[in-house]
C-alpha atoms as an extended CHARMM CRD file, in Angstrom:
* protein
*
       185  EXT
         1         1  UNK       CA            151.7340000000       80.4990000000       93.7530000000  PROA      1               0.0000000000
         2         2  UNK       CA            149.2770000000       80.2190000000       90.7360000000  PROA      2               0.0000000000
         3         3  UNK       CA            145.8990000000       82.0200000000       89.6770000000  PROA      3               0.0000000000
         4         4  UNK       CA            144.2170000000       78.9600000000       90.4940000000  PROA      4               0.0000000000
         5         5  UNK       CA            145.7470000000       78.7740000000       94.4360000000  PROA      5               0.0000000000
         6         6  UNK       CA            144.6910000000       82.1560000000       94.7470000000  PROA      6               0.0000000000
         7         7  UNK       CA            141.0980000000       81.6520000000       93.3380000000  PROA      7               0.0000000000
         8         8  UNK       CA            140.3190000000       78.2100000000       95.1950000000  PROA      8               0.0000000000
         9         9  UNK       CA            141.9940000000       79.5240000000       98.6180000000  PROA      9               0.0000000000
        10        10  UNK       CA            140.2480000000       82.6280000000       98.8510000000  PROA      10              0.0000000000
        11        11  UNK       CA            136.8240000000       80.5320000000       98.3810000000  PROA      11              0.0000000000
        12        12  UNK       CA            137.8420000000       78.1120000000      100.9070000000  PROA      12              0.0000000000
        13        13  UNK       CA            139.0530000000       80.9990000000      103.8060000000  PROA      13              0.0000000000
        14        14  UNK       CA            136.0770000000       83.4440000000      102.5860000000  PROA      14              0.0000000000
        15        15  UNK       CA            133.5030000000       80.2400000000      102.7540000000  PROA      15              0.0000000000
        16        16  UNK       CA            134.6290000000       78.5120000000      105.5360000000  PROA      16              0.0000000000
        17        17  UNK       CA            135.4600000000       81.6100000000      107.9100000000  PROA      17              0.0000000000
        18        18  UNK       CA            131.8800000000       83.0980000000      107.0840000000  PROA      18              0.0000000000
        19        19  UNK       CA            130.2160000000       79.9450000000      107.1240000000  PROA      19              0.0000000000
        20        20  UNK       CA            131.7190000000       79.5050000000      110.8270000000  PROA      20              0.0000000000
        21        21  UNK       CA            130.5430000000       82.7210000000      112.0580000000  PROA      21              0.0000000000
        22        22  UNK       CA            127.3050000000       82.1910000000      110.8680000000  PROA      22              0.0000000000
        23        23  UNK       CA            127.5440000000       79.0320000000      112.5870000000  PROA      23              0.0000000000
        24        24  UNK       CA            128.7560000000       80.5690000000      116.0370000000  PROA      24              0.0000000000
        25        25  UNK       CA            126.5810000000       83.8710000000      115.9220000000  PROA      25              0.0000000000
        26        26  UNK       CA            123.5930000000       82.6380000000      113.8190000000  PROA      26              0.0000000000
        27        27  UNK       CA            122.6110000000       83.9790000000      110.8040000000  PROA      27              0.0000000000
        28        28  UNK       CA            124.6780000000       87.0940000000      110.7610000000  PROA      28              0.0000000000
        29        29  UNK       CA            125.0520000000       86.6070000000      107.2280000000  PROA      29              0.0000000000
        30        30  UNK       CA            121.3710000000       86.5680000000      106.2400000000  PROA      30              0.0000000000
        31        31  UNK       CA            121.4140000000       89.8580000000      104.5180000000  PROA      31              0.0000000000
        32        32  UNK       CA            123.9490000000       88.9090000000      102.3460000000  PROA      32              0.0000000000
        33        33  UNK       CA            121.9920000000       87.0200000000       99.8630000000  PROA      33              0.0000000000
        34        34  UNK       CA            118.9470000000       89.0270000000      100.3400000000  PROA      34              0.0000000000
        35        35  UNK       CA            120.8650000000       91.7430000000       98.5480000000  PROA      35              0.0000000000
        36        36  UNK       CA            120.8520000000       89.5580000000       95.5550000000  PROA      36              0.0000000000
        37        37  UNK       CA            116.9560000000       89.8040000000       96.2190000000  PROA      37              0.0000000000
        38        38  UNK       CA            116.2930000000       86.0570000000       96.9350000000  PROA      38              0.0000000000
        39        39  UNK       CA            113.6880000000       87.0850000000       98.9940000000  PROA      39              0.0000000000
        40        40  UNK       CA            111.9440000000       84.5610000000      101.0510000000  PROA      40              0.0000000000
        41        41  UNK       CA            113.7170000000       81.4330000000       99.3440000000  PROA      41              0.0000000000
        42        42  UNK       CA            114.8230000000       79.0520000000      101.7280000000  PROA      42              0.0000000000
        43        43  UNK       CA            115.7340000000       75.0970000000      101.5570000000  PROA      43              0.0000000000
        44        44  UNK       CA            113.2670000000       73.2290000000      103.9690000000  PROA      44              0.0000000000
        45        45  UNK       CA            113.3710000000       76.3840000000      106.4170000000  PROA      45              0.0000000000
        46        46  UNK       CA            117.1820000000       76.6610000000      106.1330000000  PROA      46              0.0000000000
        47        47  UNK       CA            118.3560000000       80.0060000000      104.9230000000  PROA      47              0.0000000000
        48        48  UNK       CA            120.4360000000       79.4390000000      101.3150000000  PROA      48              0.0000000000
        49        49  UNK       CA            123.5660000000       81.7210000000      103.1300000000  PROA      49              0.0000000000
        50        50  UNK       CA            125.0650000000       78.9120000000      105.1930000000  PROA      50              0.0000000000
        51        51  UNK       CA            124.2140000000       76.4320000000      102.0700000000  PROA      51              0.0000000000
        52        52  UNK       CA            125.9830000000       78.7790000000       99.6410000000  PROA      52              0.0000000000
        53        53  UNK       CA            128.8610000000       79.2960000000      101.9790000000  PROA      53              0.0000000000
        54        54  UNK       CA            129.2620000000       75.5890000000      102.6550000000  PROA      54              0.0000000000
        55        55  UNK       CA            129.6920000000       75.2430000000       98.6790000000  PROA      55              0.0000000000
        56        56  UNK       CA            132.1800000000       78.1680000000       98.6070000000  PROA      56              0.0000000000
        57        57  UNK       CA            134.2270000000       76.3550000000      101.1530000000  PROA      57              0.0000000000
        58        58  UNK       CA            133.9700000000       73.0120000000       99.5380000000  PROA      58              0.0000000000
        59        59  UNK       CA            134.7140000000       74.1360000000       96.0270000000  PROA      59              0.0000000000
        60        60  UNK       CA            137.6330000000       75.6490000000       97.2400000000  PROA      60              0.0000000000
        61        61  UNK       CA            138.7780000000       72.4750000000       99.4720000000  PROA      61              0.0000000000
        62        62  UNK       CA            138.1020000000       70.2500000000       95.9360000000  PROA      62              0.0000000000
        63        63  UNK       CA            139.6540000000       73.0030000000       93.5830000000  PROA      63              0.0000000000
        64        64  UNK       CA            142.9590000000       72.6850000000       95.8480000000  PROA      64              0.0000000000
        65        65  UNK       CA            142.7810000000       69.0870000000       95.9600000000  PROA      65              0.0000000000
        66        66  UNK       CA            142.5460000000       68.4900000000       92.3880000000  PROA      66              0.0000000000
        67        67  UNK       CA            145.2740000000       70.9380000000       91.4900000000  PROA      67              0.0000000000
        68        68  UNK       CA            148.0150000000       69.5990000000       94.2930000000  PROA      68              0.0000000000
        69        69  UNK       CA            146.9760000000       66.0210000000       95.2840000000  PROA      69              0.0000000000
        70        70  UNK       CA            145.8760000000       64.8220000000       91.8560000000  PROA      70              0.0000000000
        71        71  UNK       CA            147.8160000000       67.2400000000       89.3840000000  PROA      71              0.0000000000
        72        72  UNK       CA            145.0200000000       67.9540000000       87.1090000000  PROA      72              0.0000000000
        73        73  UNK       CA            144.5810000000       71.2820000000       85.1670000000  PROA      73              0.0000000000
        74        74  UNK       CA            142.3530000000       74.3240000000       86.4490000000  PROA      74              0.0000000000
        75        75  UNK       CA            139.6980000000       73.1170000000       84.0020000000  PROA      75              0.0000000000
        76        76  UNK       CA            139.2690000000       69.4940000000       85.9730000000  PROA      76              0.0000000000
        77        77  UNK       CA            140.0290000000       71.1030000000       89.0440000000  PROA      77              0.0000000000
        78        78  UNK       CA            137.1690000000       73.5430000000       88.7820000000  PROA      78              0.0000000000
        79        79  UNK       CA            134.8540000000       70.5600000000       88.2430000000  PROA      79              0.0000000000
        80        80  UNK       CA            136.2510000000       68.7330000000       90.9830000000  PROA      80              0.0000000000
        81        81  UNK       CA            135.6370000000       71.4840000000       93.0580000000  PROA      81              0.0000000000
        82        82  UNK       CA            132.0360000000       72.1630000000       91.9400000000  PROA      82              0.0000000000
        83        83  UNK       CA            131.2940000000       68.4700000000       92.9530000000  PROA      83              0.0000000000
        84        84  UNK       CA            132.8020000000       68.7430000000       96.1990000000  PROA      84              0.0000000000
        85        85  UNK       CA            130.7940000000       72.2510000000       96.8760000000  PROA      85              0.0000000000
        86        86  UNK       CA            127.6760000000       70.6060000000       95.8170000000  PROA      86              0.0000000000
        87        87  UNK       CA            128.4530000000       67.5640000000       98.5230000000  PROA      87              0.0000000000
        88        88  UNK       CA            129.3560000000       70.3400000000      101.1480000000  PROA      88              0.0000000000
        89        89  UNK       CA            126.1850000000       72.5910000000      100.6040000000  PROA      89              0.0000000000
        90        90  UNK       CA            124.3190000000       69.2140000000      100.7180000000  PROA      90              0.0000000000
        91        91  UNK       CA            126.1810000000       68.5690000000      104.1840000000  PROA      91              0.0000000000
        92        92  UNK       CA            125.7900000000       71.7990000000      105.4130000000  PROA      92              0.0000000000
        93        93  UNK       CA            122.0180000000       72.0130000000      104.5710000000  PROA      93              0.0000000000
        94        94  UNK       CA            121.6190000000       68.8680000000      106.1930000000  PROA      94              0.0000000000
        95        95  UNK       CA            123.2010000000       69.9480000000      109.6450000000  PROA      95              0.0000000000
        96        96  UNK       CA            121.6040000000       73.2930000000      109.4130000000  PROA      96              0.0000000000
        97        97  UNK       CA            117.7760000000       71.3840000000      109.1020000000  PROA      97              0.0000000000
        98        98  UNK       CA            118.7580000000       69.3810000000      112.0910000000  PROA      98              0.0000000000
        99        99  UNK       CA            120.0030000000       72.3320000000      114.1890000000  PROA      99              0.0000000000
       100       100  UNK       CA            116.9440000000       74.0790000000      113.1020000000  PROA      100             0.0000000000
       101       101  UNK       CA            114.8160000000       71.0480000000      114.1200000000  PROA      101             0.0000000000
       102       102  UNK       CA            116.1420000000       71.4590000000      117.5050000000  PROA      102             0.0000000000
       103       103  UNK       CA            114.8890000000       74.9670000000      118.3520000000  PROA      103             0.0000000000
       104       104  UNK       CA            112.2970000000       75.3150000000      120.5370000000  PROA      104             0.0000000000
       105       105  UNK       CA            109.3640000000       77.1060000000      118.7140000000  PROA      105             0.0000000000
       106       106  UNK       CA            107.3590000000       77.6440000000      121.6260000000  PROA      106             0.0000000000
       107       107  UNK       CA            107.4890000000       81.2630000000      123.5120000000  PROA      107             0.0000000000
       108       108  UNK       CA            106.3060000000       81.7330000000      126.9840000000  PROA      108             0.0000000000
       109       109  UNK       CA            106.1830000000       84.6320000000      129.4110000000  PROA      109             0.0000000000
       110       110  UNK       CA            107.3760000000       84.7800000000      132.8350000000  PROA      110             0.0000000000
       111       111  UNK       CA            103.8590000000       84.9770000000      134.3250000000  PROA      111             0.0000000000
       112       112  UNK       CA            103.5020000000       81.2430000000      132.9550000000  PROA      112             0.0000000000
       113       113  UNK       CA            106.0670000000       79.9620000000      135.2710000000  PROA      113             0.0000000000
       114       114  UNK       CA            103.9580000000       80.9290000000      138.2440000000  PROA      114             0.0000000000
       115       115  UNK       CA            102.9560000000       77.4870000000      140.1330000000  PROA      115             0.0000000000
       116       116  UNK       CA            106.1130000000       75.8850000000      138.9760000000  PROA      116             0.0000000000
       117       117  UNK       CA            108.9670000000       74.3300000000      140.8950000000  PROA      117             0.0000000000
       118       118  UNK       CA            112.6340000000       74.4500000000      140.6190000000  PROA      118             0.0000000000
       119       119  UNK       CA            115.6210000000       74.1840000000      142.5140000000  PROA      119             0.0000000000
       120       120  UNK       CA            118.0040000000       76.9050000000      143.6190000000  PROA      120             0.0000000000
       121       121  UNK       CA            121.2520000000       77.4960000000      142.2030000000  PROA      121             0.0000000000
       122       122  UNK       CA            122.7050000000       80.2750000000      143.6720000000  PROA      122             0.0000000000
       123       123  UNK       CA            121.3010000000       80.8070000000      147.3960000000  PROA      123             0.0000000000
       124       124  UNK       CA            118.7880000000       83.5660000000      147.7060000000  PROA      124             0.0000000000
       125       125  UNK       CA            119.1920000000       85.8410000000      151.0520000000  PROA      125             0.0000000000
       126       126  UNK       CA            116.2240000000       87.2540000000      151.8900000000  PROA      126             0.0000000000
       127       127  UNK       CA            114.5570000000       90.0220000000      149.8860000000  PROA      127             0.0000000000
       128       128  UNK       CA            117.6450000000       89.6450000000      147.7850000000  PROA      128             0.0000000000
       129       129  UNK       CA            118.3410000000       87.9410000000      144.3700000000  PROA      129             0.0000000000
       130       130  UNK       CA            119.8660000000       84.3180000000      143.6890000000  PROA      130             0.0000000000
       131       131  UNK       CA            119.2500000000       81.9370000000      140.9880000000  PROA      131             0.0000000000
       132       132  UNK       CA            116.7200000000       79.3010000000      140.2580000000  PROA      132             0.0000000000
       133       133  UNK       CA            117.1240000000       76.0570000000      137.9510000000  PROA      133             0.0000000000
       134       134  UNK       CA            113.3970000000       75.6570000000      136.4150000000  PROA      134             0.0000000000
       135       135  UNK       CA            112.5910000000       72.9690000000      133.7020000000  PROA      135             0.0000000000
       136       136  UNK       CA            109.9380000000       74.6190000000      131.7790000000  PROA      136             0.0000000000
       137       137  UNK       CA            108.6980000000       74.9770000000      127.9310000000  PROA      137             0.0000000000
       138       138  UNK       CA            110.6010000000       71.8040000000      127.1880000000  PROA      138             0.0000000000
       139       139  UNK       CA            113.7970000000       73.5720000000      128.6650000000  PROA      139             0.0000000000
       140       140  UNK       CA            116.1130000000       74.5280000000      131.5550000000  PROA      140             0.0000000000
       141       141  UNK       CA            116.1480000000       78.0180000000      132.4430000000  PROA      141             0.0000000000
       142       142  UNK       CA            118.3060000000       79.4340000000      135.0620000000  PROA      142             0.0000000000
       143       143  UNK       CA            116.5490000000       82.4970000000      136.2350000000  PROA      143             0.0000000000
       144       144  UNK       CA            117.0610000000       85.3140000000      138.4580000000  PROA      144             0.0000000000
       145       145  UNK       CA            114.7920000000       84.7880000000      141.5130000000  PROA      145             0.0000000000
       146       146  UNK       CA            114.0430000000       86.8370000000      144.7260000000  PROA      146             0.0000000000
       147       147  UNK       CA            112.0270000000       85.4170000000      148.2760000000  PROA      147             0.0000000000
       148       148  UNK       CA            111.1470000000       86.8860000000      151.3230000000  PROA      148             0.0000000000
       149       149  UNK       CA            112.8220000000       84.5470000000      153.7020000000  PROA      149             0.0000000000
       150       150  UNK       CA            116.5950000000       83.0310000000      152.8380000000  PROA      150             0.0000000000
       151       151  UNK       CA            116.7500000000       79.9960000000      150.7820000000  PROA      151             0.0000000000
       152       152  UNK       CA            120.2210000000       78.1190000000      150.3940000000  PROA      152             0.0000000000
       153       153  UNK       CA            121.2460000000       76.2420000000      147.4950000000  PROA      153             0.0000000000
       154       154  UNK       CA            119.8440000000       73.0590000000      146.3370000000  PROA      154             0.0000000000
       155       155  UNK       CA            116.2120000000       73.8290000000      147.9680000000  PROA      155             0.0000000000
       156       156  UNK       CA            113.5040000000       73.2020000000      146.2250000000  PROA      156             0.0000000000
       157       157  UNK       CA            111.0170000000       76.2130000000      145.5850000000  PROA      157             0.0000000000
       158       158  UNK       CA            107.7660000000       77.1120000000      144.2300000000  PROA      158             0.0000000000
       159       159  UNK       CA            107.2730000000       80.0650000000      142.1150000000  PROA      159             0.0000000000
       160       160  UNK       CA            104.6180000000       82.2990000000      143.4750000000  PROA      160             0.0000000000
       161       161  UNK       CA            104.8440000000       85.4960000000      141.6030000000  PROA      161             0.0000000000
       162       162  UNK       CA            106.8870000000       87.6880000000      139.4120000000  PROA      162             0.0000000000
       163       163  UNK       CA            109.1140000000       90.8010000000      140.0920000000  PROA      163             0.0000000000
       164       164  UNK       CA            110.4550000000       92.5530000000      136.9380000000  PROA      164             0.0000000000
       165       165  UNK       CA            112.1850000000       90.0300000000      134.9740000000  PROA      165             0.0000000000
       166       166  UNK       CA            112.9230000000       87.8090000000      138.0520000000  PROA      166             0.0000000000
       167       167  UNK       CA            110.6730000000       85.2570000000      139.6990000000  PROA      167             0.0000000000
       168       168  UNK       CA            109.7060000000       84.9470000000      143.3820000000  PROA      168             0.0000000000
       169       169  UNK       CA            110.0300000000       82.0490000000      144.8930000000  PROA      169             0.0000000000
       170       170  UNK       CA            108.9960000000       80.2880000000      148.1060000000  PROA      170             0.0000000000
       171       171  UNK       CA            110.3210000000       76.9100000000      149.9980000000  PROA      171             0.0000000000
       172       172  UNK       CA            107.4930000000       74.2460000000      149.6660000000  PROA      172             0.0000000000
       173       173  UNK       CA            106.9180000000       74.4490000000      153.6340000000  PROA      173             0.0000000000
       174       174  UNK       CA            106.0640000000       78.2670000000      153.2700000000  PROA      174             0.0000000000
       175       175  UNK       CA            103.8080000000       77.7520000000      150.6550000000  PROA      175             0.0000000000
       176       176  UNK       CA            102.0180000000       74.6300000000      152.2300000000  PROA      176             0.0000000000
       177       177  UNK       CA            101.4840000000       76.7200000000      155.4760000000  PROA      177             0.0000000000
       178       178  UNK       CA            100.2170000000       79.7830000000      153.8060000000  PROA      178             0.0000000000
       179       179  UNK       CA             98.2270000000       78.5180000000      151.1000000000  PROA      179             0.0000000000
       180       180  UNK       CA             97.7950000000       74.9320000000      151.5300000000  PROA      180             0.0000000000
       181       181  UNK       CA             98.8260000000       73.6440000000      148.5850000000  PROA      181             0.0000000000
       182       182  UNK       CA            101.0420000000       70.2670000000      148.6240000000  PROA      182             0.0000000000
       183       183  UNK       CA            104.3020000000       70.5460000000      147.1820000000  PROA      183             0.0000000000
       184       184  UNK       CA            105.2220000000       68.6890000000      143.5420000000  PROA      184             0.0000000000
       185       185  UNK       CA            108.8350000000       68.3990000000      144.5100000000  PROA      185             0.0000000000
């Protein structure tokens, strides 16, 4: 195994492994480049860390490809690796821009859910806790919920209050008779 193999292989393993961890666990390596004082530098809203890691991984792949598949020397393999790294960094930048665009920028409080309706996903025993699936603020939320009466799974419910970090729900028939409000189910 040559020195070139070790360098290109290390770049591939280090860059690819850290990029995978960054993708799975968000930007855990975000502080990595902040040590170098890149400060608030970003690429169109994307942290430089995944882009650099994508470059590093593809540099390793390109270098190994140049040495072993094309049979070129270390210098030319380095240039091939740099070209592959630029392409790889660009692909990662594009992918992370798409992922960043899919994130919700709206935040909300549980209190804002009062008045909305949802479907019971796990039955709610009387004065105990179950789960309710609610579509709110552009996303589906599976929330803990409680009720005064037993509500079976699959039933449509209205959110009437908040109890800690859980929703207080009622069946629309109970809500209609006590508040006179029509169900939006």
